[in-house]
C-alpha positions as CSV (number, residue, x, y, z in Angstrom):
1,M,-61.1,-27.7,-29.6
2,E,-63.1,-25.0,-31.4
3,A,-62.0,-26.3,-34.8
4,M,-63.2,-29.8,-33.9
5,L,-66.6,-28.4,-33.0
6,I,-66.8,-26.6,-36.4
7,V,-66.0,-29.8,-38.2
8,L,-68.6,-31.7,-36.3
9,G,-71.2,-29.0,-37.2
10,L,-70.4,-29.0,-40.9
11,V,-70.1,-32.7,-41.5
12,V,-71.7,-34.8,-38.8
13,L,-74.8,-32.6,-38.3
14,P,-75.9,-32.6,-42.0
15,A,-75.4,-36.3,-42.1
16,F,-77.5,-36.6,-39.0
17,V,-80.2,-34.4,-40.6
18,A,-80.1,-36.5,-43.9
19,A,-80.6,-39.7,-41.9
20,L,-83.5,-38.0,-40.0
21,V,-85.1,-37.0,-43.4
22,V,-84.9,-40.6,-44.7
23,T,-86.4,-41.8,-41.5
24,L,-89.3,-39.3,-41.9
25,I,-89.9,-40.3,-45.5
26,G,-90.0,-43.9,-44.5
27,N,-92.5,-43.1,-41.7
28,R,-94.6,-41.1,-44.1
29,R,-94.8,-44.0,-46.5
30,R,-96.0,-46.3,-43.8
31,A,-98.5,-43.7,-42.6
32,V,-99.9,-43.1,-46.1
33,P,-102.7,-45.6,-47.3
34,L,-102.5,-47.5,-50.5
35,A,-103.3,-44.3,-52.3
36,A,-99.8,-43.1,-51.4
37,D,-98.5,-45.5,-54.1
38,D,-99.5,-42.7,-56.4
39,P,-96.4,-41.3,-58.1
40,A,-97.6,-37.7,-57.8
41,A,-98.2,-38.1,-54.1
42,R,-94.8,-39.6,-53.6
43,D,-93.1,-36.8,-55.5
44,A,-95.0,-34.2,-53.5
45,A,-94.0,-35.9,-50.3
46,L,-90.4,-36.2,-51.4
47,H,-90.3,-32.5,-52.4
48,A,-91.8,-31.5,-49.1
49,A,-89.2,-33.6,-47.3
50,I,-86.3,-32.1,-49.4
51,D,-87.6,-28.6,-48.8
52,H,-87.8,-29.3,-45.1
53,L,-84.3,-30.7,-45.2
54,V,-83.0,-27.6,-47.1
55,Q,-84.7,-25.3,-44.6
56,V,-83.2,-27.2,-41.6
57,N,-79.8,-27.3,-43.4
58,R,-80.0,-23.5,-43.9
59,E,-80.9,-22.9,-40.3
60,V,-78.0,-25.2,-39.2
61,M,-75.6,-23.5,-41.6
62,A,-76.7,-20.0,-40.4
63,G,-76.2,-21.1,-36.8
64,E,-72.8,-22.5,-37.7
65,R,-71.8,-19.3,-39.6
66,Q,-72.9,-17.2,-36.6
67,L,-71.0,-19.5,-34.3
68,G,-67.9,-19.5,-36.6
69,A,-68.1,-15.7,-36.9
70,T,-68.3,-15.4,-33.1
71,D,-65.3,-17.8,-32.6
72,L,-63.4,-16.0,-35.4
73,E,-64.0,-12.7,-33.7
74,R,-62.9,-14.0,-30.4
75,T,-59.9,-15.7,-32.0
76,K,-59.1,-12.4,-33.8
77,G,-59.2,-10.6,-30.5
78,Q,-56.9,-13.1,-28.9
79,I,-54.5,-12.9,-31.8
80,D,-54.6,-9.1,-31.7
81,Q,-53.7,-9.2,-28.0
82,E,-50.9,-11.6,-28.6
83,L,-49.7,-9.5,-31.5
84,A,-49.8,-6.4,-29.3
85,G,-47.7,-8.2,-26.6
86,M,-45.3,-9.5,-29.3
87,R,-45.0,-5.9,-30.6
88,R,-44.2,-4.6,-27.2
89,D,-41.7,-7.5,-26.7
90,V,-40.2,-6.7,-30.1
91,L,-39.9,-3.0,-29.2
92,R,-38.3,-3.8,-25.8
93,L,-36.0,-6.3,-27.5
94,G,-35.1,-3.6,-30.0
95,G,-34.3,-1.2,-27.2
96,L,-32.2,-3.8,-25.5
97,I,-30.3,-4.5,-28.7
98,Q,-29.6,-0.8,-29.2
99,E,-28.4,-0.5,-25.6
100,V,-26.2,-3.6,-26.0
101,E,-24.9,-2.2,-29.2
102,R,-24.2,1.2,-27.6
103,D,-22.4,-0.5,-24.7
104,R,-20.5,-2.7,-27.1
105,R,-19.3,0.4,-29.0
106,E,-18.3,2.1,-25.8
107,N,-16.5,-1.1,-24.5
108,V,-14.8,-1.5,-27.9
109,G,-13.6,2.1,-27.7
110,E,-12.3,1.7,-24.1
111,L,-10.7,-1.6,-25.0
112,S,-9.1,0.0,-28.0
113,A,-7.8,2.8,-25.9
114,Q,-6.5,0.3,-23.3
115,L,-4.9,-1.8,-25.9
116,A,-3.2,1.3,-27.4
117,E,-2.0,2.4,-23.9
118,A,-0.8,-1.2,-23.3
119,G,1.1,-1.1,-26.6
120,R,2.7,2.2,-25.7
121,N,3.7,0.9,-22.3
122,T,5.1,-2.3,-23.8
123,Q,7.1,-0.2,-26.3
124,L,8.3,2.0,-23.5
125,L,9.3,-1.0,-21.4
126,A,11.1,-2.5,-24.4
127,D,12.9,0.8,-24.9
128,T,13.8,1.0,-21.2
129,T,15.0,-2.6,-21.2
130,Q,17.1,-2.0,-24.3
131,S,18.6,1.1,-22.7
132,L,19.3,-0.8,-19.5
133,R,20.9,-3.6,-21.5
134,E,23.1,-1.2,-23.4
135,A,23.9,0.7,-20.1
136,L,24.9,-2.5,-18.3
137,S,27.2,-3.4,-21.2
138,S,29.4,-0.5,-20.1
139,T,31.7,-0.9,-17.1
140,S,31.3,2.8,-16.0
141,A,27.5,2.5,-16.4
142,R,27.5,-0.6,-14.2
143,G,29.5,1.3,-11.6
144,Q,27.1,4.2,-11.7
145,W,24.2,1.9,-11.3
146,G,25.8,0.1,-8.4
147,E,26.5,3.5,-6.7
148,R,22.9,4.5,-7.2
149,M,21.6,1.3,-5.6
150,A,24.1,1.7,-2.8
151,D,23.0,5.3,-2.2
152,D,19.4,4.2,-2.0
153,V,20.3,1.6,0.7
154,L,22.4,4.1,2.6
155,R,19.6,6.7,2.6
156,L,17.2,4.1,3.9
157,A,19.6,3.1,6.6
158,G,19.9,6.8,7.7
159,F,23.6,7.2,6.8
160,V,24.8,10.7,5.9
161,D,27.7,11.5,3.6
162,G,30.6,13.0,5.4
163,V,29.2,11.9,8.8
164,N,28.8,8.1,8.6
165,Y,30.8,7.5,5.4
166,H,32.9,9.0,2.6
167,R,32.6,8.5,-1.2
168,Q,35.6,8.1,-3.5
169,R,38.2,9.0,-0.8
170,A,41.7,7.8,-1.6
171,I,43.6,5.7,0.9
172,E,46.7,7.5,2.0
173,G,50.0,5.9,0.8
174,T,48.3,3.4,-1.6
175,G,46.7,5.5,-4.3
176,R,43.7,3.2,-4.1
177,T,40.2,4.7,-4.1
178,P,37.3,2.6,-2.8
179,D,33.8,3.6,-3.8
180,Y,32.7,3.9,-0.1
181,T,34.4,4.2,3.2
182,F,32.3,3.6,6.3
183,L,33.5,5.3,9.5
184,L,33.7,3.2,12.7
185,P,34.5,4.0,16.3
186,D,38.1,4.7,17.4
187,G,39.1,5.9,14.0
188,M,38.4,2.5,12.3
189,C,36.8,2.1,8.9
190,V,35.6,-0.5,6.4
191,H,35.8,-0.1,2.6
192,M,33.2,-1.2,0.0
193,D,33.5,-1.5,-3.8
194,V,30.3,-1.5,-6.0
195,K,31.6,-2.3,-9.4
196,F,30.5,-5.8,-10.5
197,P,30.7,-7.8,-13.8
198,L,27.2,-8.4,-15.3
199,A,27.8,-8.6,-19.0
200,N,28.0,-12.4,-19.2
201,Y,25.0,-12.7,-16.8
202,M,22.9,-10.6,-19.2
203,R,24.1,-12.8,-22.1
204,H,23.2,-15.9,-20.1
205,L,19.6,-14.6,-19.7
206,D,19.4,-13.7,-23.4
207,A,20.8,-17.0,-24.7
208,T,18.4,-19.0,-26.9
209,T,20.2,-22.4,-26.7
210,D,21.4,-24.5,-23.8
211,V,24.9,-24.5,-25.1
212,E,25.1,-20.7,-25.2
213,R,23.4,-20.4,-21.8
214,E,25.9,-22.8,-20.2
215,R,28.9,-21.1,-21.8
216,H,27.8,-17.7,-20.6
217,R,27.1,-19.1,-17.1
218,K,30.7,-20.4,-16.8
219,E,32.1,-17.1,-18.1
220,F,30.0,-15.1,-15.6
221,L,31.2,-17.2,-12.6
222,R,34.8,-16.8,-13.9
223,D,34.3,-13.0,-14.0
224,V,33.1,-13.1,-10.4
225,R,36.2,-15.0,-9.3
226,L,38.4,-12.5,-11.2
227,R,36.6,-9.6,-9.5
228,L,37.0,-11.3,-6.1
229,K,40.8,-11.6,-6.8
230,E,41.0,-8.0,-7.9
231,V,39.4,-6.7,-4.7
232,T,41.7,-8.7,-2.5
233,T,44.8,-7.1,-4.2
234,R,43.7,-3.5,-3.7
235,D,44.9,-3.0,-0.1
236,Y,41.4,-2.4,1.2
237,V,42.2,-4.5,4.2
238,D,45.1,-2.9,6.1
239,P,45.1,-2.9,10.0
240,S,47.9,-0.4,10.0
241,A,45.6,2.0,8.2
242,S,42.9,1.5,10.8
243,T,40.7,-0.8,8.7
244,I,38.9,-3.8,9.9
245,D,39.9,-7.2,8.6
246,C,37.3,-7.4,5.8
247,V,36.1,-5.5,2.8
248,L,32.5,-5.3,1.3
249,L,31.7,-6.1,-2.3
250,F,28.3,-4.9,-3.3
251,I,26.1,-6.8,-5.8
252,P,23.4,-4.4,-7.0
253,N,20.8,-7.1,-7.7
254,E,19.2,-9.7,-5.5
255,Q,18.7,-12.1,-8.5
256,V,22.4,-12.0,-9.3
257,Y,23.3,-12.6,-5.7
258,G,20.9,-15.6,-5.6
259,F,22.3,-16.9,-8.9
260,I,25.8,-16.9,-7.5
261,Q,24.7,-18.8,-4.4
262,Q,22.8,-21.3,-6.5
263,Q,25.4,-22.0,-9.2
264,D,28.6,-21.9,-7.2
265,R,28.5,-21.7,-3.4
266,A,32.3,-22.2,-3.3
267,I,32.7,-18.6,-4.5
268,L,31.1,-17.3,-1.3
269,D,33.3,-19.6,0.9
270,D,36.4,-18.4,-1.0
271,A,35.4,-14.8,-0.6
272,L,35.0,-15.2,3.2
273,R,38.5,-16.9,3.4
274,S,39.8,-13.9,1.4
275,K,38.0,-11.5,3.9
276,V,35.6,-10.3,1.3
277,V,31.9,-10.1,2.2
278,F,29.4,-10.2,-0.7
279,C,26.5,-7.9,0.0
280,S,23.2,-7.6,-1.9
281,P,20.9,-4.6,-1.2
282,L,19.1,-6.5,1.6
283,T,22.3,-7.9,3.2
284,L,24.0,-4.5,2.9
285,F,21.1,-2.9,4.8
286,A,21.7,-5.5,7.6
287,V,25.5,-4.8,7.6
288,L,24.8,-1.1,7.8
289,A,22.4,-1.6,10.7
290,V,25.2,-3.5,12.6
291,I,27.6,-0.7,11.8
292,R,25.1,1.9,12.9
293,Q,24.4,0.1,16.2
294,A,28.2,-0.3,16.9
295,V,28.7,3.4,16.4
296,D,25.8,4.3,18.6
297,N,27.0,1.9,21.3
298,F,30.5,3.4,21.1
299,R,29.1,6.9,21.4
300,L,27.0,5.9,24.3
301,S,30.0,4.4,26.1
302,Q,32.0,7.6,25.3
303,S,29.2,9.7,26.7
304,T,29.0,7.5,29.8
305,L,32.7,8.0,30.4
306,E,32.4,11.7,30.0
307,V,29.4,11.8,32.4
308,L,31.5,9.8,35.0
309,T,34.4,12.2,34.6
310,L,32.0,15.1,35.1
311,L,30.5,13.4,38.1
312,Q,34.0,13.0,39.7
313,G,34.7,16.7,39.1
314,F,31.4,17.6,40.6
315,E,32.1,15.4,43.6
316,K,35.4,17.2,44.2
317,Q,33.8,20.7,43.9
318,W,31.0,19.6,46.1
319,G,33.5,18.6,48.9
320,K,35.1,22.0,48.6
321,F,31.7,23.7,48.7
322,V,30.7,21.8,51.8
323,E,34.0,22.6,53.5
324,Q,33.7,26.3,52.8
325,M,30.1,26.3,53.8
326,D,31.0,24.7,57.1
327,K,33.7,27.4,57.6
328,V,31.2,30.2,56.8
329,G,28.7,28.5,59.2
330,R,31.3,28.5,62.0
331,S,32.0,32.2,61.2
332,L,28.3,33.0,61.3
333,D,28.0,31.2,64.6
334,T,30.9,33.2,66.1
335,A,29.4,36.5,64.7
336,S,26.0,35.5,66.1
337,H,27.4,34.8,69.5
338,A,29.3,38.1,69.5
339,F,26.2,40.0,68.3
340,T,24.2,38.3,71.1
341,E,26.7,39.3,73.7
342,L,26.9,42.9,72.2
343,E,23.1,43.2,72.2
344,G,22.7,41.8,75.8
345,T,25.6,42.2,78.2
346,R,27.3,45.3,76.6
347,R,24.0,47.1,76.1
348,R,23.0,46.5,79.7
349,Q,26.4,47.8,80.9
350,L,26.1,50.9,78.8
351,E,22.6,51.5,80.0
352,R,23.8,51.3,83.6
353,Q,26.5,54.0,82.9
354,L,23.8,56.2,81.3
355,D,21.6,55.8,84.4
356,K,24.5,56.9,86.6
357,I,25.1,60.0,84.4
358,D,21.4,60.9,84.7
359,A,21.7,60.5,88.5
360,V,24.8,62.8,88.6
361,R,23.0,65.4,86.4
362,A,20.0,65.3,88.6
363,D,22.1,65.9,91.7
364,A,23.9,68.9,90.1
365,H,20.5,70.4,88.9
366,L,21.6,70.3,85.3
367,E,19.1,70.1,82.4
368,P,19.9,68.7,79.1
369,V,19.5,71.1,76.1
370,S,19.1,69.5,72.7
371,D,19.3,71.2,69.2
372,G,18.2,68.0,67.5
373,T,21.7,66.5,67.0
374,V,24.0,67.4,69.9
375,H,23.2,67.2,73.6
376,A,24.3,70.0,75.9
377,F,23.8,71.0,79.5
378,A,23.0,74.5,81.0
379,L,22.8,75.9,84.5
380,D,19.5,76.9,85.8
381,A,19.2,80.8,86.2
């Protein structure tokens, strides 16, 4: 808007002034008489008009310069204010950029540390997995792993070695040694074996093709059936040796237990027909809870019988006590009656005899002499 006013002042206003001068010259020609046709007069009038126009133009230009200077100064002030605000914004933006850069460096450092830690953990997990894989490839290592898992379950169930079960105790007369023997009431027991084939199961998980995966799956199920047959031929079920009619086979992993159920449920049915119970860690805990409850119930029944026996003995002794107490009561009643008679009748009779003695002594004029312990009598002088 201000620029438009400046253009109007510099272009339109001089044009307007020029038109005004031409008009004034025309008016002056009409106002001058015929003598004005004199060339000298015309030139003088023209020079006067031009001088007047120049003067007016100078005044107009001076006003415009002053107005432009004022506008320029005001515009400069506004520009300075805007520049100052922009400078503050730039400084603030620079501070924010520095803070963001500092946070970025810190976050990058933390992220690098976390990535390094994750790398170390991944490597450690890989080493542990490899060690576990190598360990599970050994039969003895698998047995130790199964025993460790079984020990954890037994500890959680509250079983104590030597009290509720025995480890690696040979069966008399057979030479067989089950991994665990659980003690039941009335001298009964149940055996458990923890060794389980896992090599082909691990190969099944590591297989890269469907053909290898299927082959190892079939081999694993075949190993399970062979293990089942081996357990049934070890004389772990022998009623003559005070065992119950089943044996426990521990599977130390829930995934393996679920895999067997999913792939071939007939194995579990065949195991039950062979009196072999497959136990995962969770199902073993349930079996142990049943065993613990049975033992507790048997002990409670035994304690109840002992209490009843003791009550019978107490009842017998209580009868004897009551009989003797009645006898003593009767004796006390007899003694009390005798004491009452002694204190009453006999005392009165003795007192009558003493009264008669006192009367005889009085008639004979005898006086009793006492030395404190013995009574004597003397004649009066």
